[in-house]
GUDREN-131906 format. One record per residue (C-alpha): residue number from 1; residue in one letter; x, y, z. Coordinates in Angstrom, 1 decimal. Each point is the difference from the previous one (the first is absolute). Example, Ala and Ser with C-alpha at 12.3 -4.5 7.8 and 13.67 -1.06 7.14 Angstrom:
2
 num residuo      X      Y      Z
   1       a   12.3   -4.5    7.8
   2       s    1.4    3.4   -0.7
# end
This chain:
239
 num residuo      X      Y      Z
   1       g   41.4   19.3   30.9
   2       e   -3.5    1.8    0.8
   3       f    1.8    3.2    0.9
   4       y    2.1    0.4   -3.0
   5       n   -2.9   -0.8   -2.3
   6       m   -1.7    3.2    1.7
   7       f    3.2    1.8   -0.3
   8       e    0.4   -0.2   -3.6
   9       m   -3.9    1.2   -0.4
  10       a    0.3    2.7    2.8
  11       d   -0.1    3.8   -1.3
  12       t    1.8    1.0    2.9
  13       p    2.9   -1.8    1.9
  14       p   -0.6   -1.8    3.4
  15       t    1.5    1.3    2.9
  16       t    1.2   -1.9    3.4
  17       s   -0.8    0.8    3.5
  18       q    1.9   -1.7    2.8
  19       p   -1.8   -2.2    2.9
  20       t   -1.1    1.9    3.1
  21       p    1.0   -0.8    3.5
  22       a   -3.9   -1.4    0.3
  23       d    0.9   -2.6   -2.8
  24       f    3.1   -1.2    1.8
  25       k   -1.8    0.0    3.4
  26       k   -2.6   -2.1   -1.4
  27       i    2.4   -2.6   -1.8
  28       y    2.2   -0.3    3.1
  29       e   -3.0   -0.6    2.0
  30       n   -1.1   -2.9   -2.1
  31       v    3.5   -1.6   -0.2
  32       s    0.1    0.4    3.7
  33       k   -2.5   -2.6    0.4
  34       t    2.2   -2.7   -1.1
  35       s    3.4    1.5    0.9
  36       k    1.3    2.3    2.7
  37       q    3.2    1.0   -1.8
  38       i   -0.2    1.7   -3.3
  39       v    2.7    1.0   -2.5
  40       s   -1.2    2.7   -2.4
  41       i    2.2    0.8   -2.9
  42       h   -0.4    2.9   -2.1
  43       l    0.9    1.9   -3.0
  44       s    2.5    3.0    0.3
  45       g   -1.0    2.4    2.7
  46       v    1.6    2.8   -2.2
  47       a   -2.2   -0.9   -2.8
  48       s   -3.3   -0.3    1.5
  49       g   -1.7    0.6    3.2
  50       t   -1.3   -3.5    0.4
  51       l    2.8   -0.8    2.6
  52       q   -1.0    3.0    2.3
  53       s   -3.6   -1.1   -0.1
  54       a    0.8   -3.5    1.1
  55       q    2.2    1.2    2.7
  56       a   -2.5    2.3    1.1
  57       v   -2.2   -2.7    1.5
  58       s    2.8   -3.0    0.3
  59       r    0.3    0.5    3.9
  60       n   -3.8    0.4    0.5
  61       i   -1.1   -3.7   -0.8
  62       q   -1.0   -1.8    3.2
  63       d    2.0   -2.7    1.2
  64       t    2.0    0.0   -3.3
  65       v    3.5    1.3   -0.8
  66       v    0.2    1.4   -3.5
  67       t    3.6    1.0   -1.4
  68       t    0.2    1.9   -3.3
  69       i    2.8   -0.3   -2.3
  70       d    1.0    2.6   -2.7
  71       s    1.1   -2.1   -3.2
  72       t    1.3    3.4   -1.5
  73       t   -1.3   -1.7   -3.4
  74       t   -3.1   -0.9   -1.7
  75       s   -1.9   -2.3   -2.2
  76       i    1.9   -3.4   -0.6
  77       a    3.0    0.9    2.1
  78       l   -2.2    0.4    2.9
  79       g   -1.8   -3.4   -0.9
  80       l    3.3   -1.4    0.1
  81       l    0.9    1.2    3.4
  82       v   -3.5   -1.2    1.2
  83       r    0.7   -3.5   -1.5
  84       y    3.4   -0.1    1.8
  85       a   -1.5    0.9    3.5
  86       a   -2.9   -2.7   -0.7
  87       e    2.6   -2.4   -0.6
  88       l    1.8    1.0    3.4
  89       l   -3.6   -0.9    1.7
  90       g   -0.1   -3.3   -1.7
  91       d    3.5   -0.7    1.1
  92       g   -0.9    0.3    3.6
  93       k    1.7    3.2    0.7
  94       s   -1.2    1.9    3.0
  95       y   -1.9    3.5   -0.3
  96       d    2.9    2.1    0.8
  97       e    2.2   -1.9   -2.4
  98       i   -2.4    0.4   -2.9
  99       i    0.2    3.9    0.7
 100       r    3.8    0.1    0.5
 101       l    0.8   -2.4   -3.2
 102       t   -2.8    1.8   -2.3
 103       r    1.3    3.5    1.0
 104       k    3.5   -1.2   -0.8
 105       m   -1.1   -1.1   -3.6
 106       v   -1.7    3.5   -0.8
 107       p    3.2    1.3   -1.6
 108       n    0.6   -3.3   -1.8
 109       t   -3.1    0.7   -2.5
 110       y    0.1    2.0   -3.1
 111       i   -2.6    0.9   -2.5
 112       a    0.2    1.7   -3.5
 113       v   -3.0    0.8   -2.1
 114       g   -0.1    1.4   -3.3
 115       i   -3.0    2.7   -0.7
 116       s   -1.3   -0.3   -3.6
 117       d   -2.5    2.6    0.3
 118       t    1.0    3.0    2.1
 119       m   -3.4    1.8   -0.1
 120       n   -1.2   -1.4    3.0
 121       l    3.1    1.1    2.2
 122       i   -0.3    3.5   -1.6
 123       r   -3.7    0.3    1.1
 124       s    0.6   -1.1    3.4
 125       g    3.0    2.5    0.6
 126       r    2.7   -2.8    0.5
 127       v    1.8    1.3   -3.1
 128       p    0.1    3.7   -1.0
 129       i   -2.0    1.3   -3.0
 130       s    3.2    1.1   -1.7
 131       k    1.8   -3.3    0.3
 132       g   -2.8   -2.2   -1.0
 133       i   -0.7    2.0   -3.3
 134       i    3.7   -0.3   -0.6
 135       t    0.2   -3.9    0.5
 136       r   -3.3   -0.2   -2.0
 137       l    1.5    2.1   -3.0
 138       l    3.3   -2.1    0.0
 139       n   -1.6   -3.3    0.4
 140       l    1.7   -0.7    3.2
 141       r   -1.1   -2.5    2.6
 142       p    0.9    0.6    3.7
 143       i    1.3   -2.9    2.0
 144       i   -1.0    0.5    3.6
 145       t    1.5   -1.5    3.3
 146       f   -0.1    0.8    3.7
 147       d    3.2    1.2    1.9
 148       d    0.9   -1.2    3.6
 149       e   -2.1    2.7    1.7
 150       g   -3.1   -1.4   -2.1
 151       k   -0.2    2.8   -2.5
 152       g   -1.1   -0.7   -3.7
 153       k    2.5    1.4   -2.4
 154       p    1.0   -0.4   -3.6
 155       i    3.1   -2.1   -0.4
 156       s   -0.1    0.0   -3.8
 157       v   -1.7    0.2   -3.5
 158       s   -0.7   -2.1   -2.8
 159       f   -0.7    1.0   -3.8
 160       g   -3.5   -1.3   -0.6
 161       k   -2.1   -2.9    1.5
 162       k    2.1   -2.8   -1.0
 163       g    3.1    1.6    1.6
 164       i   -1.6   -0.3    3.4
 165       l    0.4   -3.8    0.1
 166       s    3.9    0.1   -0.4
 167       k    0.7    3.1    2.3
 168       v   -2.1   -1.6    2.8
 169       f    2.0   -3.6   -0.7
 170       n    3.4    1.9    0.1
 171       l   -0.9    2.0    3.3
 172       i   -1.0   -3.4    1.6
 173       t    3.0   -1.8   -0.9
 174       k    2.2    3.0    1.2
 175       r   -1.6    0.4    3.1
 176       s   -0.1   -3.6    1.1
 177       e    3.7   -0.7   -0.8
 178       d    0.9    0.4    3.8
 179       y   -3.0   -2.4    1.1
 180       e   -0.8   -3.8    0.2
 181       n   -2.7   -2.3    0.6
 182       l   -2.0    2.2   -2.3
 183       r   -3.7    0.1   -0.6
 184       f   -1.8    2.1   -2.7
 185       a   -3.3    1.3   -0.9
 186       i   -1.3    1.9   -3.1
 187       v   -2.9    2.4   -0.1
 188       h   -1.7    1.5   -3.3
 189       t   -3.2    2.0   -0.9
 190       r   -1.5   -1.6   -3.1
 191       s    3.6   -1.0   -1.2
 192       s   -0.3   -4.0    0.4
 193       k    2.0   -0.7   -3.0
 194       l    2.8    2.4    0.8
 195       a   -0.1   -1.4    3.8
 196       k    0.3   -3.6   -1.1
 197       k    3.1    1.0   -2.2
 198       l    1.8    1.7    3.2
 199       e   -1.0   -3.1    1.9
 200       e    1.8   -2.1   -2.6
 201       k    2.9    2.2    0.1
 202       i    0.5   -0.2    3.6
 203       k   -0.5   -3.6    0.4
 204       s    2.5   -1.0   -2.8
 205       y    2.5    3.0    1.7
 206       y   -0.2   -1.5    3.6
 207       n   -0.8   -3.5   -0.9
 208       t   -3.1    0.2    2.5
 209       e   -3.8   -0.7    0.2
 210       d   -0.4    2.1    3.0
 211       i   -1.9    2.6   -1.7
 212       y   -3.8    1.0   -0.7
 213       i   -2.0    2.4   -2.0
 214       i   -3.0    2.1    1.2
 215       e   -1.9    2.9   -1.7
 216       a    0.3    3.1    2.0
 217       s   -2.3    1.0    2.8
 218       a   -2.9    2.7   -0.9
 219       a    2.0    2.6    2.3
 220       l    3.2   -0.6   -1.8
 221       g   -1.7   -0.2   -3.7
 222       a   -1.6    3.4    0.9
 223       h    3.4    1.7    0.3
 224       t    2.1   -1.9   -2.7
 225       g   -2.9   -0.3   -2.5
 226       m    0.0   -2.6   -2.9
 227       g    2.9   -1.6   -1.2
 228       a    2.3    0.1    3.2
 229       l    2.4   -2.9    0.7
 230       g    2.2   -0.5    2.8
 231       a    2.2   -2.8    1.9
 232       a    1.0   -0.3    3.8
 233       f    2.3   -2.4    1.9
 234       i    0.7   -0.8    3.7
 235       g    3.3   -1.4    1.1
 236       i    2.6   -0.7    2.5
 237       p    3.0    2.0   -0.2
 238       k    3.3   -1.8   -1.1
 239       k    2.6   -0.2    2.6
# end
């Protein structure tokens, strides 16, 4: 909330900076006071150096085993994976089982995010200036996903902001056809009404209540800008 209020009033767009190894060392040492086994799940190692920062100190925490996992994704898809790992712990799974099963679920997550304003992506260099200008002139809205290696890439486009909802919904339904026991999440930046409509469509289509909505973190919002809308799922491959 506060970040987006500042975002809208700022003369220059916000930038992001990854946590340092020292940041992770402090966190791991604090956690190690109550647990000697830590599972540390991170956003895509290709998209950010955060994973590398964690790995740099993960073996140097006294009397504590730290295992890092590359989610190869971001935002709510990462959140769904963390939730899955937490439930394994709640079910009494061993440390090794939690690591094995969580890594096995990494390819079974998917996210699609529609970008309403590409200006921040252009300024950050994540979208070439020439392509960014064309999308703005044609009123195109790119839909971004993450591939199997964890690299963000455009997968589709919508015409205008309102088209983002249907594009994201169609991508989610198509990609989830081969999965069962699905769980969903929706993320947005100051698009709560569209997020609610997307939630209703997903609930109706899948006859599920296992879905939640969150406003994007400051780190994600700094890249997507205002008006972004996305959805993610995690599931078990059908046999």
